[in-house]
C-alpha positions as CSV (number, residue, x, y, z in Angstrom):
1,X,-3.2,-7.0,18.8
2,X,-3.1,-6.9,15.0
3,X,-1.0,-4.2,13.4
4,X,-0.1,-3.0,9.9
5,X,3.3,-1.1,10.0
6,X,4.3,0.9,7.0
7,X,7.7,2.3,6.0
8,X,9.4,3.8,3.0
9,X,7.7,7.2,2.4
10,X,9.6,10.4,1.8
11,X,10.4,13.1,-0.7
12,X,11.3,12.3,-4.2
13,X,11.8,14.3,-7.4
14,X,9.4,13.8,-10.4
15,X,10.5,10.8,-12.4
16,X,12.0,9.2,-9.4
17,X,11.3,5.9,-7.6
18,X,10.3,4.9,-4.1
19,X,9.4,1.6,-2.5
20,X,6.9,1.3,0.4
21,X,6.6,-1.7,2.6
22,X,3.9,-2.9,5.0
23,X,4.1,-5.7,7.5
24,X,1.2,-7.3,9.3
25,X,1.7,-8.7,12.7
26,X,-0.4,-10.2,15.5
27,X,-2.6,-13.2,16.0
28,X,-3.6,-13.5,12.3
29,X,-5.3,-16.6,11.1
30,X,-5.0,-15.6,7.4
31,X,-4.7,-12.6,5.1
32,X,-7.2,-12.5,2.2
33,X,-6.2,-9.2,0.6
34,X,-3.4,-6.7,1.1
35,X,-2.7,-3.5,-0.7
36,X,-2.5,0.3,-0.7
37,X,-4.8,3.2,-0.8
38,X,-3.8,6.9,-0.8
39,X,-5.4,10.2,0.2
40,X,-4.3,13.6,-1.1
41,X,-5.2,16.8,0.7
42,X,-8.8,17.7,0.1
43,X,-9.6,14.5,-1.7
44,X,-11.2,11.2,-0.8
45,X,-9.1,8.1,-0.1
46,X,-8.7,6.1,-3.3
47,X,-7.5,2.7,-4.3
48,X,-3.9,2.4,-5.6
49,X,-3.6,-1.4,-5.8
50,X,-4.6,-4.6,-4.0
51,X,-3.4,-8.1,-4.3
52,X,-5.2,-11.3,-3.1
53,X,-3.5,-14.2,-1.4
54,X,-3.8,-16.0,-4.8
55,X,-1.8,-13.3,-6.5
56,X,-4.6,-11.5,-8.3
57,X,-4.1,-7.7,-8.6
58,X,-6.3,-4.7,-9.2
59,X,-4.5,-1.4,-10.1
60,X,-5.9,2.0,-10.4
61,X,-5.7,3.2,-14.0
62,X,-3.6,6.2,-12.9
63,X,-0.7,4.0,-11.7
64,X,-0.8,1.2,-14.2
65,X,2.6,0.7,-15.8
66,X,4.3,2.7,-13.1
67,X,3.6,1.0,-9.8
68,X,4.0,-2.6,-9.0
69,X,2.8,-4.5,-6.0
70,X,4.5,-7.6,-4.6
71,X,4.0,-9.7,-1.5
72,X,5.7,-12.3,0.6
73,X,2.9,-14.3,2.0
74,X,5.1,-16.2,4.5
75,X,6.1,-12.9,6.0
76,X,2.7,-11.2,5.8
77,X,4.4,-8.3,4.0
78,X,3.5,-6.4,0.9
79,X,5.6,-3.9,-1.1
80,X,4.7,-1.1,-3.4
81,X,7.3,-0.3,-6.0
82,X,6.7,3.2,-7.5
83,X,8.5,4.3,-10.6
84,X,8.2,7.5,-12.7
85,X,6.6,9.3,-9.9
86,X,4.5,12.4,-10.7
87,X,3.5,15.4,-8.5
88,X,-0.1,14.1,-8.6
89,X,1.1,11.0,-6.7
90,X,1.7,13.1,-3.7
91,X,-0.5,11.7,-0.9
92,X,-0.5,9.8,2.4
93,X,-0.3,6.2,1.4
94,X,-2.2,3.7,3.7
95,X,-1.6,0.0,3.9
96,X,-4.8,-2.0,3.8
97,X,-5.5,-5.6,4.6
98,X,-8.5,-7.9,4.9
99,X,-7.5,-10.4,7.5
100,X,-9.1,-13.2,9.4
101,X,-8.5,-12.8,13.1
102,X,-11.6,-13.7,15.1
103,X,-13.5,-12.9,11.9
104,X,-12.7,-11.4,8.5
105,X,-12.2,-7.6,9.0
106,X,-10.6,-4.7,7.3
107,X,-7.4,-3.2,8.8
108,X,-5.5,0.0,8.0
109,X,-2.0,1.2,8.7
110,X,-1.1,4.6,10.1
111,X,-0.2,6.0,6.7
112,X,3.1,7.2,5.3
113,X,3.6,10.5,3.4
114,X,4.9,10.4,-0.2
115,X,5.8,13.8,-1.7
116,X,6.8,14.2,-5.3
117,X,8.3,17.6,-5.9
118,X,11.3,19.3,-7.5
């Protein structure tokens, strides 16, 4: 069974930092893309950032310069380093991966809550 397991969410004050991690496990042939999406209450799920196996990244404009994605391909793990957090960053953050198991498919983690509040 293929799983994406997230950790690192929590409560942080505005201007603070937080790091999320996501590890993929299971019978994975290869991972093509990994990254993060988020969903705030009453809003649609939106892209935060994704990274390809080759290291190409695509950031949402709202997080550029504040968030950084990094990955350890050998460990099928991706990290999201979030700095200068703002109240509008409050959301459930979902790990995403496009992986080749039997075929190439999209997979999602269970989500981790990030709350930015004083």
